[in-house]
PABA-155296 format. One record per residue: residue number from 1; x negated, y negated, z of N, C-alpha, C in turn. Coordinates in nm, 2 decimals, m for minus. Layout:
residues N
PT, k, n_xx, n_yy, n_zz, ca_xx, ca_yy, ca_zz, c_xx, c_yy, c_zz
PT, NUM, X, Y, Z, X, Y, Z, X, Y, Z
...
This chain:
residues 212
PT, k, n_xx, n_yy, n_zz, ca_xx, ca_yy, ca_zz, c_xx, c_yy, c_zz
PT, 1, 2.20, m1.47, 0.09, 2.11, m1.58, 0.05, 1.97, m1.54, 0.10
PT, 2, 1.87, m1.56, 0.02, 1.73, m1.52, 0.06, 1.67, m1.63, 0.14
PT, 3, 1.58, m1.60, 0.23, 1.51, m1.70, 0.31, 1.43, m1.79, 0.22
PT, 4, 1.41, m1.91, 0.26, 1.33, m2.00, 0.19, 1.19, m1.99, 0.25
PT, 5, 1.09, m2.04, 0.17, 0.95, m2.03, 0.21, 0.92, m2.15, 0.31
PT, 6, 0.82, m2.13, 0.40, 0.78, m2.24, 0.48, 0.80, m2.21, 0.63
PT, 7, 0.75, m2.30, 0.71, 0.77, m2.29, 0.86, 0.90, m2.34, 0.90
PT, 8, 0.96, m2.27, 1.00, 1.08, m2.32, 1.06, 1.05, m2.36, 1.21
PT, 9, 1.15, m2.42, 1.27, 1.13, m2.49, 1.40, 1.07, m2.41, 1.51
PT, 10, 1.09, m2.27, 1.50, 1.04, m2.19, 1.61, 0.89, m2.16, 1.60
PT, 11, 0.83, m2.20, 1.49, 0.69, m2.17, 1.47, 0.67, m2.05, 1.38
PT, 12, 0.77, m1.98, 1.35, 0.77, m1.87, 1.26, 0.76, m1.92, 1.11
PT, 13, 0.69, m1.85, 1.03, 0.69, m1.87, 0.89, 0.77, m1.76, 0.82
PT, 14, 0.86, m1.80, 0.73, 0.95, m1.70, 0.66, 0.92, m1.72, 0.51
PT, 15, 0.87, m1.61, 0.45, 0.83, m1.62, 0.31, 0.90, m1.51, 0.23
PT, 16, 0.92, m1.53, 0.10, 0.97, m1.43, 0.01, 0.86, m1.42, m0.10
PT, 17, 0.81, m1.30, m0.13, 0.71, m1.29, m0.23, 0.74, m1.18, m0.33
PT, 18, 0.68, m1.19, m0.44, 0.68, m1.08, m0.54, 0.54, m1.03, m0.56
PT, 19, 0.52, m0.90, m0.54, 0.39, m0.84, m0.54, 0.38, m0.71, m0.62
PT, 20, 0.26, m0.69, m0.67, 0.22, m0.56, m0.73, 0.08, m0.53, m0.68
PT, 21, 0.07, m0.41, m0.63, m0.06, m0.36, m0.58, m0.10, m0.23, m0.63
PT, 22, m0.23, m0.21, m0.65, m0.28, m0.08, m0.69, m0.39, m0.04, m0.60
PT, 23, m0.40, 0.09, m0.56, m0.50, 0.14, m0.47, m0.58, 0.25, m0.54
PT, 24, m0.71, 0.25, m0.53, m0.80, 0.35, m0.58, m0.90, 0.40, m0.48
PT, 25, m0.91, 0.53, m0.46, m1.01, 0.57, m0.36, m1.15, 0.54, m0.40
PT, 26, m1.24, 0.52, m0.29, m1.38, 0.50, m0.32, m1.42, 0.35, m0.31
PT, 27, m1.55, 0.33, m0.33, m1.60, 0.19, m0.33, m1.56, 0.11, m0.45
PT, 28, m1.56, m0.02, m0.44, m1.53, m0.10, m0.56, m1.65, m0.08, m0.66
PT, 29, m1.62, m0.04, m0.78, m1.72, m0.02, m0.88, m1.79, m0.16, m0.91
PT, 30, m1.92, m0.16, m0.93, m1.99, m0.28, m0.96, m1.93, m0.35, m1.09
PT, 31, m1.89, m0.27, m1.18, m1.83, m0.32, m1.31, m1.70, m0.39, m1.28
PT, 32, m1.62, m0.34, m1.19, m1.49, m0.41, m1.15, m1.52, m0.54, m1.08
PT, 33, m1.61, m0.53, m0.98, m1.64, m0.66, m0.91, m1.69, m0.76, m1.00
PT, 34, m1.78, m0.72, m1.09, m1.84, m0.82, m1.19, m1.73, m0.88, m1.28
PT, 35, m1.64, m0.79, m1.32, m1.53, m0.84, m1.41, m1.44, m0.94, m1.33
PT, 36, m1.40, m0.90, m1.21, m1.31, m0.98, m1.13, m1.37, m1.12, m1.10
PT, 37, m1.50, m1.13, m1.07, m1.56, m1.25, m1.03, m1.63, m1.32, m1.15
PT, 38, m1.61, m1.27, m1.27, m1.68, m1.33, m1.39, m1.82, m1.35, m1.36
PT, 39, m1.89, m1.23, m1.32, m2.03, m1.23, m1.30, m2.07, m1.31, m1.17
PT, 40, m1.98, m1.31, m1.07, m2.01, m1.38, m0.94, m1.98, m1.53, m0.94
PT, 41, m1.91, m1.58, m1.04, m1.88, m1.72, m1.05, m1.75, m1.76, m0.98
PT, 42, m1.65, m1.66, m0.98, m1.52, m1.70, m0.94, m1.47, m1.61, m0.82
PT, 43, m1.38, m1.67, m0.74, m1.32, m1.60, m0.63, m1.37, m1.65, m0.50
PT, 44, m1.28, m1.65, m0.40, m1.31, m1.68, m0.26, m1.32, m1.56, m0.18
PT, 45, m1.43, m1.55, m0.11, m1.46, m1.43, m0.03, m1.42, m1.44, 0.12
PT, 46, m1.36, m1.34, 0.17, m1.32, m1.34, 0.31, m1.34, m1.20, 0.37
PT, 47, m1.38, m1.18, 0.49, m1.39, m1.06, 0.56, m1.29, m1.06, 0.67
PT, 48, m1.21, m0.95, 0.69, m1.10, m0.96, 0.79, m1.07, m0.82, 0.84
PT, 49, m1.03, m0.81, 0.97, m0.99, m0.68, 1.03, m0.84, m0.69, 1.05
PT, 50, m0.76, m0.61, 0.98, m0.62, m0.61, 1.00, m0.58, m0.48, 1.07
PT, 51, m0.48, m0.48, 1.16, m0.43, m0.37, 1.23, m0.28, m0.35, 1.20
PT, 52, m0.25, m0.23, 1.14, m0.12, m0.20, 1.10, m0.05, m0.11, 1.19
PT, 53, 0.08, m0.14, 1.22, 0.16, m0.05, 1.31, 0.20, 0.07, 1.23
PT, 54, 0.15, 0.19, 1.28, 0.17, 0.32, 1.20, 0.32, 0.36, 1.20
PT, 55, 0.39, 0.36, 1.31, 0.53, 0.40, 1.30, 0.61, 0.31, 1.20
PT, 56, 0.58, 0.18, 1.19, 0.65, 0.09, 1.10, 0.62, 0.13, 0.96
PT, 57, 0.49, 0.16, 0.93, 0.45, 0.20, 0.80, 0.52, 0.32, 0.75
PT, 58, 0.54, 0.42, 0.84, 0.62, 0.54, 0.80, 0.76, 0.50, 0.76
PT, 59, 0.81, 0.39, 0.81, 0.95, 0.35, 0.77, 0.95, 0.25, 0.65
PT, 60, 0.83, 0.23, 0.59, 0.83, 0.14, 0.48, 0.82, m0.01, 0.52
PT, 61, 0.79, m0.04, 0.64, 0.79, m0.17, 0.69, 0.64, m0.21, 0.72
PT, 62, 0.60, m0.32, 0.67, 0.46, m0.37, 0.70, 0.45, m0.46, 0.82
PT, 63, 0.40, m0.40, 0.93, 0.38, m0.48, 1.05, 0.23, m0.48, 1.08
PT, 64, 0.17, m0.60, 1.09, 0.03, m0.59, 1.12, m0.02, m0.72, 1.20
PT, 65, m0.13, m0.70, 1.27, m0.20, m0.81, 1.32, m0.30, m0.86, 1.21
PT, 66, m0.28, m0.98, 1.16, m0.36, m1.03, 1.05, m0.48, m1.10, 1.11
PT, 67, m0.59, m1.02, 1.12, m0.71, m1.08, 1.19, m0.67, m1.11, 1.33
PT, 68, m0.71, m1.23, 1.37, m0.67, m1.28, 1.51, m0.57, m1.40, 1.50
PT, 69, m0.52, m1.42, 1.38, m0.44, m1.54, 1.36, m0.29, m1.52, 1.37
PT, 70, m0.24, m1.41, 1.33, m0.09, m1.40, 1.32, m0.05, m1.25, 1.33
PT, 71, 0.08, m1.24, 1.36, 0.15, m1.11, 1.36, 0.25, m1.12, 1.24
PT, 72, 0.23, m1.03, 1.14, 0.31, m1.04, 1.02, 0.41, m0.92, 1.02
PT, 73, 0.53, m0.94, 0.98, 0.63, m0.83, 0.96, 0.69, m0.85, 0.82
PT, 74, 0.68, m0.74, 0.74, 0.73, m0.75, 0.60, 0.83, m0.64, 0.58
PT, 75, 0.94, m0.68, 0.52, 1.05, m0.59, 0.49, 1.08, m0.59, 0.34
PT, 76, 1.09, m0.48, 0.28, 1.11, m0.47, 0.13, 1.25, m0.51, 0.10
PT, 77, 1.27, m0.60, 0.00, 1.40, m0.64, m0.05, 1.44, m0.55, m0.16
PT, 78, 1.35, m0.53, m0.26, 1.38, m0.45, m0.37, 1.25, m0.41, m0.44
PT, 79, 1.25, m0.30, m0.52, 1.13, m0.25, m0.59, 1.18, m0.20, m0.73
PT, 80, 1.10, m0.23, m0.83, 1.12, m0.18, m0.96, 1.00, m0.10, m1.01
PT, 81, 1.03, 0.03, m1.04, 0.92, 0.12, m1.07, 0.87, 0.10, m1.22
PT, 82, 0.74, 0.13, m1.24, 0.68, 0.14, m1.37, 0.71, 0.02, m1.46
PT, 83, 0.68, m0.10, m1.42, 0.71, m0.22, m1.49, 0.59, m0.24, m1.59
PT, 84, 0.62, m0.27, m1.71, 0.51, m0.30, m1.81, 0.48, m0.45, m1.80
PT, 85, 0.36, m0.48, m1.75, 0.32, m0.62, m1.72, 0.24, m0.67, m1.84
PT, 86, 0.22, m0.59, m1.94, 0.14, m0.64, m2.06, m0.01, m0.60, m2.05
PT, 87, m0.07, m0.60, m2.16, m0.22, m0.58, m2.17, m0.26, m0.44, m2.11
PT, 88, m0.17, m0.34, m2.12, m0.19, m0.21, m2.07, m0.18, m0.20, m1.92
PT, 89, m0.12, m0.29, m1.85, m0.10, m0.29, m1.71, 0.04, m0.26, m1.67
PT, 90, 0.06, m0.15, m1.59, 0.19, m0.11, m1.54, 0.18, m0.09, m1.39
PT, 91, 0.29, m0.12, m1.32, 0.29, m0.11, m1.18, 0.43, m0.12, m1.12
PT, 92, 0.44, m0.10, m0.99, 0.56, m0.11, m0.91, 0.57, m0.25, m0.86
PT, 93, 0.67, m0.32, m0.91, 0.69, m0.46, m0.87, 0.79, m0.46, m0.74
PT, 94, 0.74, m0.53, m0.64, 0.81, m0.53, m0.51, 0.84, m0.67, m0.47
PT, 95, 0.96, m0.69, m0.42, 1.00, m0.82, m0.35, 1.00, m0.80, m0.20
PT, 96, 0.93, m0.88, m0.13, 0.93, m0.87, 0.02, 0.97, m1.00, 0.08
PT, 97, 1.03, m0.98, 0.20, 1.05, m1.10, 0.29, 0.95, m1.08, 0.41
PT, 98, 0.88, m1.18, 0.44, 0.77, m1.17, 0.54, 0.80, m1.28, 0.64
PT, 99, 0.79, m1.23, 0.77, 0.79, m1.33, 0.88, 0.66, m1.33, 0.95
PT, 100, 0.60, m1.45, 0.96, 0.47, m1.47, 1.02, 0.48, m1.55, 1.15
PT, 101, 0.42, m1.49, 1.25, 0.42, m1.55, 1.38, 0.28, m1.58, 1.43
PT, 102, 0.24, m1.70, 1.45, 0.10, m1.73, 1.51, 0.08, m1.66, 1.64
PT, 103, m0.04, m1.61, 1.66, m0.07, m1.54, 1.79, m0.15, m1.63, 1.88
PT, 104, m0.10, m1.67, 2.00, m0.18, m1.75, 2.09, m0.31, m1.67, 2.13
PT, 105, m0.41, m1.75, 2.16, m0.54, m1.69, 2.20, m0.53, m1.59, 2.31
PT, 106, m0.45, m1.62, 2.41, m0.44, m1.54, 2.53, m0.34, m1.43, 2.52
PT, 107, m0.28, m1.41, 2.40, m0.18, m1.31, 2.38, m0.24, m1.17, 2.38
PT, 108, m0.18, m1.07, 2.46, m0.24, m0.94, 2.47, m0.22, m0.86, 2.34
PT, 109, m0.33, m0.79, 2.29, m0.32, m0.72, 2.17, m0.28, m0.57, 2.20
PT, 110, m0.18, m0.53, 2.13, m0.14, m0.39, 2.14, m0.24, m0.30, 2.06
PT, 111, m0.29, m0.20, 2.12, m0.39, m0.12, 2.05, m0.35, 0.02, 2.02
PT, 112, m0.24, 0.07, 2.08, m0.19, 0.21, 2.05, m0.12, 0.21, 1.92
PT, 113, m0.14, 0.32, 1.84, m0.06, 0.35, 1.72, m0.09, 0.24, 1.61
PT, 114, m0.21, 0.19, 1.61, m0.25, 0.09, 1.51, m0.35, 0.16, 1.41
PT, 115, m0.33, 0.13, 1.29, m0.43, 0.17, 1.19, m0.52, 0.05, 1.15
PT, 116, m0.65, 0.06, 1.18, m0.74, m0.05, 1.17, m0.80, m0.05, 1.03
PT, 117, m0.78, m0.15, 0.95, m0.83, m0.16, 0.81, m0.93, m0.28, 0.80
PT, 118, m1.06, m0.24, 0.77, m1.16, m0.34, 0.74, m1.14, m0.39, 0.60
PT, 119, m1.14, m0.52, 0.57, m1.12, m0.57, 0.44, m1.23, m0.67, 0.40
PT, 120, m1.28, m0.66, 0.28, m1.35, m0.76, 0.21, m1.27, m0.81, 0.10
PT, 121, m1.23, m0.93, 0.10, m1.13, m0.98, 0.00, m1.19, m1.08, m0.09
PT, 122, m1.17, m1.07, m0.22, m1.20, m1.17, m0.32, m1.07, m1.22, m0.38
PT, 123, m1.05, m1.35, m0.38, m0.92, m1.40, m0.42, m0.93, m1.51, m0.52
PT, 124, m0.85, m1.51, m0.63, m0.84, m1.62, m0.72, m0.70, m1.67, m0.72
PT, 125, m0.68, m1.80, m0.72, m0.55, m1.86, m0.70, m0.51, m1.94, m0.83
PT, 126, m0.39, m1.91, m0.87, m0.33, m1.98, m0.99, m0.21, m2.05, m0.94
PT, 127, m0.20, m2.18, m0.97, m0.08, m2.26, m0.93, m0.01, m2.31, m1.05
PT, 128, 0.12, m2.27, m1.06, 0.20, m2.31, m1.17, 0.14, m2.28, m1.31
PT, 129, 0.07, m2.16, m1.31, 0.00, m2.12, m1.43, m0.14, m2.17, m1.46
PT, 130, m0.18, m2.26, m1.37, m0.32, m2.32, m1.38, m0.41, m2.27, m1.27
PT, 131, m0.54, m2.25, m1.31, m0.63, m2.21, m1.20, m0.66, m2.33, m1.12
PT, 132, m0.68, m2.30, m0.98, m0.71, m2.41, m0.89, m0.83, m2.37, m0.81
PT, 133, m0.89, m2.47, m0.74, m1.01, m2.44, m0.66, m0.97, m2.42, m0.51
PT, 134, m0.85, m2.43, m0.47, m0.81, m2.41, m0.34, m0.66, m2.36, m0.33
PT, 135, m0.62, m2.31, m0.21, m0.49, m2.26, m0.20, m0.39, m2.35, m0.14
PT, 136, m0.42, m2.48, m0.12, m0.33, m2.57, m0.05, m0.24, m2.64, m0.14
PT, 137, m0.15, m2.72, m0.08, m0.06, m2.80, m0.16, 0.08, m2.73, m0.18
PT, 138, 0.18, m2.81, m0.23, 0.31, m2.76, m0.26, 0.32, m2.68, m0.39
PT, 139, 0.44, m2.64, m0.42, 0.46, m2.58, m0.55, 0.47, m2.43, m0.54
PT, 140, 0.43, m2.36, m0.65, 0.44, m2.21, m0.65, 0.32, m2.16, m0.74
PT, 141, 0.29, m2.04, m0.73, 0.18, m1.98, m0.80, 0.16, m1.84, m0.77
PT, 142, 0.04, m1.79, m0.80, 0.01, m1.65, m0.78, m0.14, m1.63, m0.73
PT, 143, m0.16, m1.55, m0.63, m0.29, m1.51, m0.59, m0.32, m1.37, m0.65
PT, 144, m0.44, m1.36, m0.71, m0.49, m1.23, m0.76, m0.61, m1.19, m0.67
PT, 145, m0.60, m1.07, m0.61, m0.69, m1.03, m0.51, m0.76, m0.90, m0.54
PT, 146, m0.89, m0.89, m0.52, m0.96, m0.76, m0.52, m1.01, m0.74, m0.38
PT, 147, m0.98, m0.62, m0.32, m1.01, m0.59, m0.18, m1.09, m0.46, m0.18
PT, 148, m1.20, m0.47, m0.10, m1.27, m0.35, m0.06, m1.22, m0.31, 0.08
PT, 149, m1.18, m0.18, 0.10, m1.11, m0.14, 0.22, m1.18, m0.02, 0.28
PT, 150, m1.18, m0.02, 0.41, m1.24, 0.09, 0.49, m1.15, 0.12, 0.61
PT, 151, m1.11, 0.24, 0.62, m1.02, 0.29, 0.73, m1.06, 0.43, 0.77
PT, 152, m1.09, 0.45, 0.90, m1.11, 0.58, 0.95, m1.22, 0.66, 0.87
PT, 153, m1.32, 0.59, 0.83, m1.43, 0.65, 0.75, m1.40, 0.67, 0.60
PT, 154, m1.28, 0.63, 0.56, m1.24, 0.64, 0.42, m1.26, 0.50, 0.35
PT, 155, m1.30, 0.50, 0.23, m1.31, 0.38, 0.15, m1.21, 0.38, 0.04
PT, 156, m1.16, 0.26, 0.00, m1.07, 0.24, m0.12, m1.09, 0.10, m0.16
PT, 157, m1.04, 0.07, m0.28, m1.03, m0.06, m0.33, m0.89, m0.09, m0.39
PT, 158, m0.85, m0.22, m0.38, m0.72, m0.25, m0.42, m0.72, m0.38, m0.51
PT, 159, m0.64, m0.38, m0.61, m0.61, m0.50, m0.69, m0.47, m0.54, m0.67
PT, 160, m0.44, m0.67, m0.65, m0.31, m0.72, m0.61, m0.28, m0.85, m0.68
PT, 161, m0.15, m0.86, m0.72, m0.09, m0.99, m0.76, 0.02, m1.02, m0.66
PT, 162, 0.02, m1.14, m0.61, 0.12, m1.18, m0.51, 0.16, m1.33, m0.53
PT, 163, 0.29, m1.35, m0.55, 0.34, m1.49, m0.57, 0.34, m1.56, m0.44
PT, 164, 0.34, m1.69, m0.45, 0.35, m1.78, m0.33, 0.44, m1.90, m0.37
PT, 165, 0.49, m1.97, m0.26, 0.57, m2.09, m0.29, 0.71, m2.06, m0.31
PT, 166, 0.78, m2.15, m0.39, 0.92, m2.14, m0.41, 0.97, m2.00, m0.45
PT, 167, 1.05, m1.93, m0.36, 1.08, m1.80, m0.39, 1.17, m1.78, m0.51
PT, 168, 1.24, m1.88, m0.56, 1.32, m1.87, m0.68, 1.24, m1.87, m0.80
PT, 169, 1.11, m1.91, m0.79, 1.02, m1.91, m0.90, 0.92, m1.79, m0.90
PT, 170, 0.94, m1.69, m0.81, 0.84, m1.59, m0.79, 0.82, m1.50, m0.92
PT, 171, 0.92, m1.49, m1.00, 0.90, m1.41, m1.13, 0.80, m1.49, m1.22
PT, 172, 0.83, m1.61, m1.25, 0.74, m1.69, m1.34, 0.60, m1.71, m1.27
PT, 173, 0.60, m1.72, m1.14, 0.47, m1.73, m1.07, 0.39, m1.61, m1.09
PT, 174, 0.45, m1.49, m1.08, 0.37, m1.36, m1.10, 0.32, m1.35, m1.24
PT, 175, 0.42, m1.36, m1.33, 0.38, m1.34, m1.47, 0.29, m1.44, m1.53
PT, 176, 0.31, m1.57, m1.48, 0.22, m1.68, m1.53, 0.08, m1.66, m1.47
PT, 177, 0.07, m1.62, m1.34, m0.06, m1.60, m1.28, m0.13, m1.49, m1.35
PT, 178, m0.07, m1.38, m1.38, m0.13, m1.27, m1.45, m0.18, m1.31, m1.58
PT, 179, m0.10, m1.39, m1.66, m0.14, m1.43, m1.79, m0.26, m1.52, m1.78
PT, 180, m0.26, m1.61, m1.69, m0.38, m1.70, m1.67, m0.50, m1.63, m1.63
PT, 181, m0.49, m1.53, m1.54, m0.60, m1.45, m1.50, m0.66, m1.37, m1.62
PT, 182, m0.57, m1.31, m1.70, m0.62, m1.23, m1.81, m0.68, m1.32, m1.92
PT, 183, m0.63, m1.44, m1.93, m0.69, m1.53, m2.03, m0.83, m1.57, m1.99
PT, 184, m0.86, m1.58, m1.86, m0.99, m1.61, m1.81, m1.08, m1.48, m1.81
PT, 185, m1.01, m1.37, m1.77, m1.09, m1.24, m1.75, m1.01, m1.13, m1.81
PT, 186, m1.02, m1.10, m1.94, m0.95, m0.99, m2.00, m0.99, m0.86, m1.93
PT, 187, m0.89, m0.77, m1.93, m0.91, m0.63, m1.88, m1.02, m0.56, m1.96
PT, 188, m1.13, m0.51, m1.90, m1.23, m0.44, m1.98, m1.17, m0.32, m2.05
PT, 189, m1.23, m0.29, m2.16, m1.19, m0.17, m2.24, m1.21, m0.05, m2.15
PT, 190, m1.11, 0.04, m2.15, m1.13, 0.16, m2.07, m1.08, 0.16, m1.93
PT, 191, m1.05, 0.04, m1.88, m1.01, 0.02, m1.74, m0.86, 0.05, m1.74
PT, 192, m0.81, 0.15, m1.65, m0.67, 0.18, m1.64, m0.61, 0.12, m1.52
PT, 193, m0.50, 0.05, m1.54, m0.42, m0.01, m1.43, m0.28, 0.05, m1.45
PT, 194, m0.25, 0.16, m1.38, m0.13, 0.23, m1.40, m0.03, 0.24, m1.28
PT, 195, 0.09, 0.28, m1.31, 0.19, 0.29, m1.21, 0.16, 0.40, m1.10
PT, 196, 0.09, 0.50, m1.14, 0.06, 0.61, m1.05, m0.02, 0.56, m0.93
PT, 197, m0.10, 0.45, m0.95, m0.18, 0.40, m0.84, m0.11, 0.28, m0.77
PT, 198, 0.01, 0.25, m0.80, 0.08, 0.13, m0.76, 0.17, 0.16, m0.64
PT, 199, 0.15, 0.08, m0.53, 0.23, 0.10, m0.41, 0.20, m0.02, m0.31
PT, 200, 0.28, m0.04, m0.21, 0.26, m0.14, m0.11, 0.17, m0.09, 0.00
PT, 201, 0.13, m0.18, 0.09, 0.05, m0.14, 0.20, 0.11, m0.04, 0.29
PT, 202, 0.24, m0.05, 0.33, 0.30, 0.05, 0.42, 0.28, 0.19, 0.37
PT, 203, 0.31, 0.21, 0.24, 0.29, 0.35, 0.18, 0.15, 0.39, 0.19
PT, 204, 0.06, 0.30, 0.16, m0.08, 0.34, 0.16, m0.13, 0.36, 0.30
PT, 205, m0.10, 0.28, 0.39, m0.14, 0.30, 0.53, m0.09, 0.42, 0.59
PT, 206, 0.04, 0.46, 0.56, 0.10, 0.58, 0.63, 0.03, 0.71, 0.60
PT, 207, m0.06, 0.71, 0.50, m0.13, 0.84, 0.48, m0.24, 0.86, 0.58
PT, 208, m0.28, 0.76, 0.66, m0.38, 0.77, 0.76, m0.32, 0.80, 0.89
PT, 209, m0.26, 0.92, 0.91, m0.18, 0.95, 1.02, m0.26, 0.95, 1.15
PT, 210, m0.39, 0.98, 1.14, m0.47, 0.99, 1.26, m0.58, 0.88, 1.27
PT, 211, m0.55, 0.77, 1.21, m0.65, 0.66, 1.20, m0.63, 0.55, 1.30
PT, 212, m0.58, 0.58, 1.42, m0.56, 0.47, 1.52, m0.69, 0.41, 1.56
């Protein structure tokens, strides 16, 4: 039986998500940022510093301090390679179970063997196939994220689809969210979104072996 989404009595959050991520080296191209935000009109902006545990990343497990708010641990349930998502988009579709533990203010931070990733995030939220102006409330849906990343002097950018809410609806959440996103913002001609660039954060982080 898969874990259900939501908080449990211990204060931990247990979530099951379906995700597809793509990573590209370099700065976010102006044309991509303009496309994602529809000329600066759409998307919620956040800056965050995440610290990933390097040994866990090498084992394919995502363990990170998410800003100063929580300690997240993600374990891969299954992955399907080279999925055709339509509109010329292909990627590795991954199902993850995530455990989220809030971090008390006075909790000591481990600093050894962490890969520090600076993130500028732009996020659009689709709930039950409809665009919304916030991420609150019940139900299920999909977040579409554009991230500018910096780690150990290297830059990269990432595009991501991630389901949220009822884990039994994660398939329709992901496909519905992508369809709604593309209806608002069609992929520009000549923009490639391919499986060769698709992977999860643990795989991407593990390449920075000396980025503590």
